[in-house]
Kinemage of the C-alpha trace (Angstrom):
@kinemage 1
@onewidth
@group {chain A} dominant
@subgroup {mainchain}
@vectorlist {calphas} color= white
{ca unk a 1} P -55.741 38.232 -6.209
{ca unk a 2} L -52.698 36.073 -5.442
{ca unk a 3} L -49.702 37.687 -3.937
{ca unk a 4} L -46.167 36.919 -5.068
{ca unk a 5} L -43.301 37.725 -2.627
{ca unk a 6} L -40.418 38.567 -5.065
{ca unk a 7} L -37.000 38.402 -3.691
{ca unk a 8} L -34.324 39.784 -5.987
{ca unk a 9} L -31.889 42.536 -6.937
{ca unk a 10} L -34.285 45.324 -7.243
{ca unk a 11} L -33.035 48.731 -8.614
{ca unk a 12} L -33.354 51.424 -11.408
{ca unk a 13} L -30.618 50.104 -13.737
{ca unk a 14} L -31.639 48.841 -17.161
{ca unk a 15} L -28.948 46.016 -17.065
{ca unk a 16} L -29.328 42.850 -15.198
{ca unk a 17} L -30.094 41.934 -12.532
{ca unk a 18} L -32.194 45.050 -12.059
{ca unk a 19} L -33.762 44.521 -15.638
{ca unk a 20} L -35.005 41.047 -14.485
{ca unk a 21} L -36.834 42.626 -11.452
{ca unk a 22} L -38.296 45.433 -13.362
{ca unk a 23} L -39.430 43.602 -16.580
{ca unk a 24} L -40.709 40.552 -14.624
{ca unk a 25} L -42.649 42.626 -11.918
{ca unk a 26} L -44.401 44.546 -14.603
{ca unk a 27} L -45.629 41.416 -16.420
{ca unk a 28} L -46.609 39.668 -13.213
{ca unk a 29} L -48.822 42.617 -12.474
{ca unk a 30} L -50.230 42.494 -15.919
{ca unk a 31} L -50.982 38.867 -15.338
{ca unk a 32} L -53.163 39.697 -12.337
{ca unk a 33} L -50.778 39.174 -9.429
{ca unk a 34} L -50.027 41.439 -6.458
{ca unk a 35} L -46.247 41.729 -6.102
{ca unk a 36} L -44.347 42.338 -2.891
{ca unk a 37} L -40.634 42.985 -3.476
{ca unk a 38} L -37.670 42.426 -1.153
{ca unk a 39} L -34.019 42.947 -1.664
{ca unk a 40} L -32.265 39.464 -2.114
{ca unk a 41} L -29.304 40.091 0.170
{ca unk a 42} L -31.115 41.693 3.087
{ca unk a 43} L -31.806 39.989 6.398
{ca unk a 44} L -35.398 39.065 7.259
{ca unk a 45} L -38.201 36.599 7.093
{ca unk a 46} L -41.519 36.675 5.118
{ca unk a 47} L -44.569 35.162 6.785
{ca unk a 48} L -46.939 33.988 4.029
{ca unk a 49} L -50.689 34.324 4.025
{ca unk a 50} L -52.682 31.417 2.517
{ca unk a 51} L -52.148 31.096 -1.119
{ca unk a 52} L -49.023 33.283 -1.268
{ca unk a 53} L -46.166 32.468 -3.630
{ca unk a 54} L -42.455 32.804 -2.969
{ca unk a 55} L -40.215 33.623 -5.924
{ca unk a 56} L -36.689 34.665 -5.876
{ca unk a 57} L -32.852 34.624 -5.808
{ca unk a 58} L -31.293 32.660 -3.025
{ca unk a 59} L -28.380 34.289 -1.270
{ca unk a 60} L -25.309 32.390 0.147
{ca unk a 61} L -25.458 34.497 3.207
{ca unk a 62} L -27.506 33.221 6.189
{ca unk a 63} L -30.660 34.911 7.572
{ca unk a 64} L -31.490 36.587 4.352
{ca unk a 65} L -35.126 36.685 3.082
{ca unk a 66} L -35.346 33.850 0.859
{ca unk a 67} L -33.212 31.424 3.055
{ca unk a 68} L -35.234 32.086 6.116
{ca unk a 69} L -38.598 32.023 4.426
{ca unk a 70} L -38.167 29.105 2.078
{ca unk a 71} L -38.808 26.336 4.664
{ca unk a 72} L -42.316 27.731 5.698
{ca unk a 73} L -44.758 25.132 4.480
{ca unk a 74} L -47.505 27.551 4.326
{ca unk a 75} L -46.507 28.812 0.778
{ca unk a 76} L -48.686 27.560 -2.129
{ca unk a 77} L -45.621 27.655 -4.419
{ca unk a 78} L -41.779 28.155 -3.911
{ca unk a 79} L -39.860 29.040 -6.939
{ca unk a 80} L -36.067 29.607 -7.135
{ca unk a 81} L -34.693 32.010 -9.854
{ca unk a 82} L -30.953 31.928 -10.104
{ca unk a 83} L -28.218 32.223 -12.685
{ca unk a 84} L -26.889 28.614 -12.807
{ca unk a 85} L -23.591 27.211 -13.874
{ca unk a 86} L -21.925 24.039 -12.605
{ca unk a 87} L -18.264 24.642 -13.891
{ca unk a 88} L -17.116 25.801 -10.426
{ca unk a 89} L -18.911 24.196 -7.402
{ca unk a 90} L -18.376 27.422 -5.461
{ca unk a 91} L -20.804 29.237 -7.707
{ca unk a 92} L -24.019 27.180 -6.868
{ca unk a 93} L -23.082 24.499 -4.265
{ca unk a 94} L -24.823 26.616 -1.384
{ca unk a 95} L -28.116 26.023 -3.027
{ca unk a 96} L -27.986 22.308 -2.490
{ca unk a 97} L -29.431 22.592 0.914
{ca unk a 98} L -32.429 24.553 -0.472
{ca unk a 99} L -33.212 22.702 -3.649
{ca unk a 100} L -35.369 19.979 -2.113
{ca unk a 101} L -37.666 22.616 -0.397
{ca unk a 102} L -38.601 24.358 -3.666
{ca unk a 103} L -41.144 23.299 -6.176
{ca unk a 104} L -39.190 24.298 -9.230
{ca unk a 105} L -35.742 25.790 -9.841
{ca unk a 106} L -35.721 28.330 -12.863
{ca unk a 107} L -32.161 28.210 -14.025
{ca unk a 108} L -31.187 31.419 -15.799
{ca unk a 109} L -28.418 29.873 -17.910
{ca unk a 110} L -27.245 28.874 -21.427
{ca unk a 111} L -27.781 25.693 -23.225
{ca unk a 112} L -24.282 24.566 -22.501
{ca unk a 113} L -24.965 24.072 -18.796
{ca unk a 114} L -28.110 22.137 -19.318
{ca unk a 115} L -26.464 19.877 -21.905
{ca unk a 116} L -23.565 19.100 -19.698
{ca unk a 117} L -25.400 18.740 -16.366
{ca unk a 118} L -25.185 15.016 -16.282
{ca unk a 119} L -21.395 15.477 -15.751
{ca unk a 120} L -21.899 17.576 -12.638
{ca unk a 121} L -21.981 16.956 -9.092
{ca unk a 122} L -25.316 18.916 -9.184
{ca unk a 123} L -26.915 16.400 -11.638
{ca unk a 124} L -29.406 15.253 -8.975
{ca unk a 125} L -31.253 18.761 -9.254
{ca unk a 126} L -32.304 17.838 -12.889
{ca unk a 127} L -35.917 17.029 -11.979
{ca unk a 128} L -36.663 20.430 -10.600
{ca unk a 129} L -34.473 22.351 -12.882
{ca unk a 130} L -36.182 24.423 -15.797
{ca unk a 131} L -33.969 26.037 -18.373
{ca unk a 132} L -34.631 29.993 -18.576
{ca unk a 133} L -32.847 31.858 -21.269
{ca unk a 134} L -31.977 35.575 -20.459
{ca unk a 135} L -33.492 38.444 -22.184
{ca unk a 136} L -32.796 42.095 -23.365
{ca unk a 137} L -34.853 45.023 -24.583
{ca unk a 138} L -33.232 46.434 -27.578
{ca unk a 139} L -34.765 49.761 -26.909
{ca unk a 140} L -32.503 50.061 -23.778
{ca unk a 141} L -29.327 48.885 -26.016
{ca unk a 142} L -29.984 50.569 -29.325
{ca unk a 143} L -27.912 49.465 -32.477
{ca unk a 144} L -24.649 51.377 -32.630
{ca unk a 145} L -22.223 49.552 -34.816
{ca unk a 146} L -22.821 50.712 -38.326
{ca unk a 147} L -19.263 50.179 -39.505
{ca unk a 148} L -16.550 47.822 -38.615
{ca unk a 149} L -12.884 48.772 -38.271
{ca unk a 150} L -10.692 47.683 -41.248
{ca unk a 151} L -9.331 44.199 -41.470
{ca unk a 152} L -6.262 43.687 -39.319
{ca unk a 153} L -7.254 46.643 -37.053
{ca unk a 154} L -10.411 45.263 -35.473
{ca unk a 155} L -10.752 45.745 -31.655
{ca unk a 156} L -11.715 43.394 -28.839
{ca unk a 157} L -13.514 44.519 -25.592
{ca unk a 158} L -14.418 42.600 -22.454
{ca unk a 159} L -17.336 43.987 -20.442
{ca unk a 160} L -17.845 42.731 -16.870
{ca unk a 161} L -16.385 42.164 -13.489
{ca unk a 162} L -13.100 40.514 -12.414
{ca unk a 163} L -14.931 37.514 -10.472
{ca unk a 164} L -13.125 34.321 -10.564
{ca unk a 165} L -15.909 32.664 -12.813
{ca unk a 166} L -14.926 35.245 -15.427
{ca unk a 167} L -11.499 33.622 -15.730
{ca unk a 168} L -9.419 36.841 -16.243
{ca unk a 169} L -5.978 35.130 -16.229
{ca unk a 170} L -7.068 33.376 -19.405
{ca unk a 171} L -8.074 36.734 -20.966
{ca unk a 172} L -4.519 38.109 -20.028
{ca unk a 173} L -2.993 35.166 -21.725
{ca unk a 174} L -4.932 35.705 -24.865
{ca unk a 175} L -4.073 39.375 -24.953
{ca unk a 176} L -0.293 38.434 -24.486
{ca unk a 177} L -0.459 36.223 -27.698
{ca unk a 178} L -2.283 38.913 -29.615
{ca unk a 179} L -0.163 41.879 -28.983
{ca unk a 180} L -0.971 43.379 -32.471
{ca unk a 181} L -4.600 43.552 -31.471
{ca unk a 182} L -6.376 46.237 -29.254
{ca unk a 183} L -8.036 44.847 -26.171
{ca unk a 184} L -10.345 46.828 -23.844
{ca unk a 185} L -12.081 46.289 -20.508
{ca unk a 186} L -15.232 48.101 -19.486
{ca unk a 187} L -15.983 47.223 -15.828
{ca unk a 188} L -14.750 47.319 -12.187
{ca unk a 189} L -12.919 45.051 -9.850
{ca unk a 190} L -9.093 44.326 -9.799
{ca unk a 191} L -6.754 47.225 -10.499
{ca unk a 192} L -6.147 46.095 -14.167
{ca unk a 193} L -5.926 43.378 -16.702
{ca unk a 194} L -2.512 42.875 -18.249
{ca unk a 195} L -2.396 43.911 -21.915
{ca unk a 196} L -5.848 45.276 -21.847
{ca unk a 197} L -6.850 48.970 -21.912
{ca unk a 198} L -8.951 49.760 -18.788
{ca unk a 199} L -12.025 52.131 -19.341
{ca unk a 200} L -13.532 51.465 -15.814
{ca unk a 201} L -17.155 52.034 -15.355
{ca unk a 202} L -18.988 53.351 -18.469
{ca unk a 203} L -22.479 54.688 -18.550
{ca unk a 204} L -23.844 53.314 -21.823
{ca unk a 205} L -26.727 55.772 -21.887
{ca unk a 206} L -24.307 58.722 -22.634
{ca unk a 207} L -22.945 59.838 -26.010
{ca unk a 208} L -19.516 59.218 -24.494
{ca unk a 209} L -20.330 55.707 -23.399
{ca unk a 210} L -21.783 54.855 -26.946
{ca unk a 211} L -18.575 56.257 -28.482
{ca unk a 212} L -16.567 53.748 -26.404
{ca unk a 213} L -18.566 50.885 -27.654
{ca unk a 214} L -18.382 52.008 -31.185
{ca unk a 215} L -14.622 51.754 -31.039
{ca unk a 216} L -14.926 48.098 -30.688
{ca unk a 217} L -15.858 45.217 -33.065
{ca unk a 218} L -15.974 42.106 -30.999
{ca unk a 219} L -17.037 41.290 -27.379
{ca unk a 220} L -14.830 38.624 -25.733
{ca unk a 221} L -15.685 36.859 -22.547
{ca unk a 222} L -13.943 33.626 -21.505
{ca unk a 223} L -15.761 32.526 -18.464
{ca unk a 224} L -15.087 28.988 -16.905
{ca unk a 225} L -18.436 28.890 -15.021
{ca unk a 226} L -20.532 31.753 -16.241
{ca unk a 227} L -24.298 30.959 -16.609
{ca unk a 228} L -25.021 33.276 -19.586
{ca unk a 229} L -23.723 36.913 -19.157
{ca unk a 230} L -26.193 39.323 -20.260
{ca unk a 231} L -23.412 41.452 -21.899
{ca unk a 232} L -23.440 38.973 -24.643
{ca unk a 233} L -27.119 39.969 -25.535
{ca unk a 234} L -26.465 43.590 -25.010
{ca unk a 235} L -23.485 43.451 -27.396
{ca unk a 236} L -25.569 41.766 -29.906
{ca unk a 237} L -28.143 44.553 -29.544
{ca unk a 238} L -25.371 47.170 -30.157
{ca unk a 239} L -24.175 45.273 -33.260
{ca unk a 240} L -20.880 43.835 -31.824
{ca unk a 241} L -20.014 40.297 -32.636
{ca unk a 242} L -19.867 38.214 -29.362
{ca unk a 243} L -16.981 35.747 -28.865
{ca unk a 244} L -17.037 33.491 -25.815
{ca unk a 245} L -16.181 30.264 -24.389
{ca unk a 246} L -18.920 27.621 -24.254
{ca unk a 247} L -18.506 27.695 -20.468
{ca unk a 248} L -20.008 31.302 -20.781
{ca unk a 249} L -23.264 29.605 -21.514
{ca unk a 250} L -23.681 30.324 -25.068
{ca unk a 251} L -22.861 28.025 -28.033
{ca unk a 252} L -22.587 28.947 -31.713
{ca unk a 253} L -26.140 27.881 -32.314
{ca unk a 254} L -27.105 30.928 -30.043
{ca unk a 255} L -25.538 33.525 -32.375
{ca unk a 256} L -21.966 33.708 -30.853
{ca unk a 257} L -18.466 32.528 -32.014
{ca unk a 258} L -16.868 30.214 -29.664
{ca unk a 259} L -13.289 29.927 -28.495
{ca unk a 260} L -12.133 26.889 -26.436
{ca unk a 261} L -11.560 27.175 -22.673
{ca unk a 262} L -7.993 27.506 -21.598
{ca unk a 263} L -6.403 26.921 -24.945
{ca unk a 264} L -4.586 30.103 -25.798
{ca unk a 265} L -3.232 29.212 -29.082
{ca unk a 266} L -6.597 28.029 -30.442
{ca unk a 267} L -8.510 31.007 -29.003
{ca unk a 268} L -5.883 33.609 -30.471
{ca unk a 269} L -6.412 31.800 -33.865
{ca unk a 270} L -10.095 32.436 -33.837
{ca unk a 271} L -9.546 36.115 -33.135
{ca unk a 272} L -7.002 36.314 -35.858
{ca unk a 273} L -9.458 34.707 -38.375
{ca unk a 274} L -12.011 37.304 -37.381
{ca unk a 275} L -9.660 40.066 -38.200
{ca unk a 276} L -9.915 39.061 -41.991
{ca unk a 277} L -13.686 38.202 -42.225
{ca unk a 278} L -15.340 40.298 -44.843
{ca unk a 279} L -17.638 42.975 -43.611
{ca unk a 280} L -20.659 41.728 -45.311
{ca unk a 281} L -20.371 38.476 -43.473
{ca unk a 282} L -20.074 40.424 -40.061
{ca unk a 283} L -23.126 42.356 -41.014
{ca unk a 284} L -25.014 39.035 -41.777
{ca unk a 285} L -24.206 37.887 -38.225
{ca unk a 286} L -25.335 41.283 -36.876
{ca unk a 287} L -28.667 40.843 -38.712
{ca unk a 288} L -29.205 37.245 -37.515
{ca unk a 289} L -28.420 38.171 -33.957
{ca unk a 290} L -31.011 40.979 -34.069
{ca unk a 291} L -33.400 38.436 -35.116
{ca unk a 292} L -32.687 36.224 -32.241
{ca unk a 293} L -33.161 39.002 -29.774
{ca unk a 294} L -36.485 39.860 -31.159
{ca unk a 295} L -37.816 36.358 -31.559
{ca unk a 296} L -36.402 34.651 -28.537
{ca unk a 297} L -34.368 36.706 -26.092
{ca unk a 298} L -37.053 38.890 -25.146
{ca unk a 299} L -38.932 39.793 -21.793
{ca unk a 300} L -42.408 38.568 -22.887
{ca unk a 301} L -40.945 35.018 -23.431
{ca unk a 302} L -39.011 35.181 -20.262
{ca unk a 303} L -41.915 36.197 -18.005
{ca unk a 304} L -44.203 33.711 -19.685
{ca unk a 305} L -41.815 30.927 -18.676
{ca unk a 306} L -41.827 32.209 -15.182
{ca unk a 307} L -45.682 32.540 -14.921
{ca unk a 308} L -46.017 29.027 -16.407
{ca unk a 309} L -43.767 27.646 -13.452
{ca unk a 310} L -45.829 29.722 -10.854
{ca unk a 311} L -49.264 28.421 -12.212
{ca unk a 312} L -47.924 24.886 -12.740
{ca unk a 313} L -48.531 22.036 -10.281
{ca unk a 314} L -45.138 20.441 -10.998
{ca unk a 315} L -43.080 19.720 -7.858
{ca unk a 316} L -40.795 16.780 -8.604
{ca unk a 317} L -38.331 15.317 -6.030
{ca unk a 318} L -34.705 15.769 -6.618
{ca unk a 319} L -32.732 12.537 -7.621
{ca unk a 320} L -30.846 10.640 -4.999
{ca unk a 321} L -27.343 11.728 -4.425
{ca unk a 322} L -24.556 9.786 -2.681
{ca unk a 323} L -23.484 10.597 0.792
{ca unk a 324} L -20.016 11.424 -0.485
{ca unk a 325} L -21.493 13.830 -3.031
{ca unk a 326} L -23.529 15.683 -0.372
{ca unk a 327} L -20.408 15.868 1.915
{ca unk a 328} L -18.378 17.462 -0.940
{ca unk a 329} L -21.153 20.032 -1.627
{ca unk a 330} L -21.559 20.923 1.988
{ca unk a 331} L -17.777 21.267 2.477
{ca unk a 332} L -17.557 23.637 -0.549
{ca unk a 333} L -20.230 25.716 0.756
{ca unk a 334} L -18.696 26.155 4.169
{ca unk a 335} L -14.876 26.246 3.267
{ca unk a 336} L -14.598 27.348 -0.440
{ca unk a 337} L -17.539 29.103 -1.799
{ca unk a 338} L -17.083 32.810 -2.751
{ca unk a 339} L -20.769 33.213 -2.121
{ca unk a 340} L -21.217 31.431 1.347
{ca unk a 341} L -17.983 30.686 3.114
{ca unk a 342} L -17.110 32.953 5.913
{ca unk a 343} L -13.580 31.717 5.514
{ca unk a 344} L -13.337 34.123 2.590
{ca unk a 345} L -12.882 37.668 3.835
{ca unk a 346} L -15.095 39.131 1.147
{ca unk a 347} L -18.068 37.095 2.263
{ca unk a 348} L -17.635 38.021 5.842
{ca unk a 349} L -17.173 41.626 4.882
{ca unk a 350} L -20.402 41.549 2.749
{ca unk a 351} L -22.301 39.925 5.526
{ca unk a 352} L -21.307 42.455 8.121
{ca unk a 353} L -22.355 45.312 5.667
{ca unk a 354} L -25.679 43.539 4.917
{ca unk a 355} L -26.469 43.032 8.638
{ca unk a 356} L -25.705 46.772 9.402
{ca unk a 357} L -27.653 47.901 6.522
{ca unk a 358} L -30.728 45.602 7.458
{ca unk a 359} L -30.606 46.805 10.981
{ca unk a 360} L -30.301 50.588 10.457
{ca unk a 361} L -31.727 51.364 7.065
{ca unk a 362} L -35.210 50.133 7.320
{ca unk a 363} L -36.224 51.767 4.082
{ca unk a 364} L -33.924 49.456 2.199
{ca unk a 365} L -34.390 46.473 4.306
{ca unk a 366} L -38.288 46.441 4.349
{ca unk a 367} L -40.534 45.325 1.520
{ca unk a 368} L -42.425 47.601 -0.612
{ca unk a 369} L -45.674 46.822 -2.599
{ca unk a 370} L -46.428 47.313 -6.162
{ca unk a 371} L -49.967 46.977 -7.175
């Protein structure tokens, strides 16, 4: 029995990234693998036995499990699994030093980022990159939206963090142009979003949490470098109509309604048109999106693609990049990246917290085995 050392964000939540760990682990075991799991942001090194496979999420922090273990040549396969976007270099630039050491890079991302990769400073990754759409279990996010609010009174919600790739200032600008609409925010981070009602953290498994969702009609997310937020799939499962920038990964062929990036007037016009769409048309979008979730955005398909990469012999070399491009990526990693630069106080604080946790909380730092 082969062993997969799985480095990811493991935990009990039904939302991503924990759901990726839970659903993928279960299917890897069903496929006959022994799975050993490690927290992606803990410090440590894995020493492989012959035939062992490394699968996981790279961290921008030094000395973490995948970063310290990836260079070991005793692995039979080394597969990166990471939400990929190239709109902002600081989101993915730190991976450039690792990419040539893996066999394949499974990019959890939307079609937009694959289609536009040739325009990116990361285009030399293309030979190793394999597109991996996200997934959702509709049983975990049951259908809730049976009736839409009346025309002219439909409500818009944003669900997510206030990270820079979420482009919150643009959301504020849209809300300021649509003062006749109700906007809400479910999530944590900054103190507030101007013009948007803050709900904070909401437990969607409770009746109260479901009631909050039912008050809204459209999910809006306007990221500028967002791989493919799982909240779009979750909102489809609930019956909301997802609206997003293409730079949130999803294009209209994926069942969403697009608004342009950083064009407040055009984005506001889209939201105003949606206020007047007949309810039967919104129901048709709901029905089509549930079909997409069942047919494509499911965990069986997700796991099958991962297992295919694990069992493949593919290990192409990355394309050649210019010396200048390499310097730009390394400089971004060290000086700018919100995931790897110690010049950013949040990164330094996170590293110190991780180091302390890894040293003193051995139950969280050490691996655990699932057979």
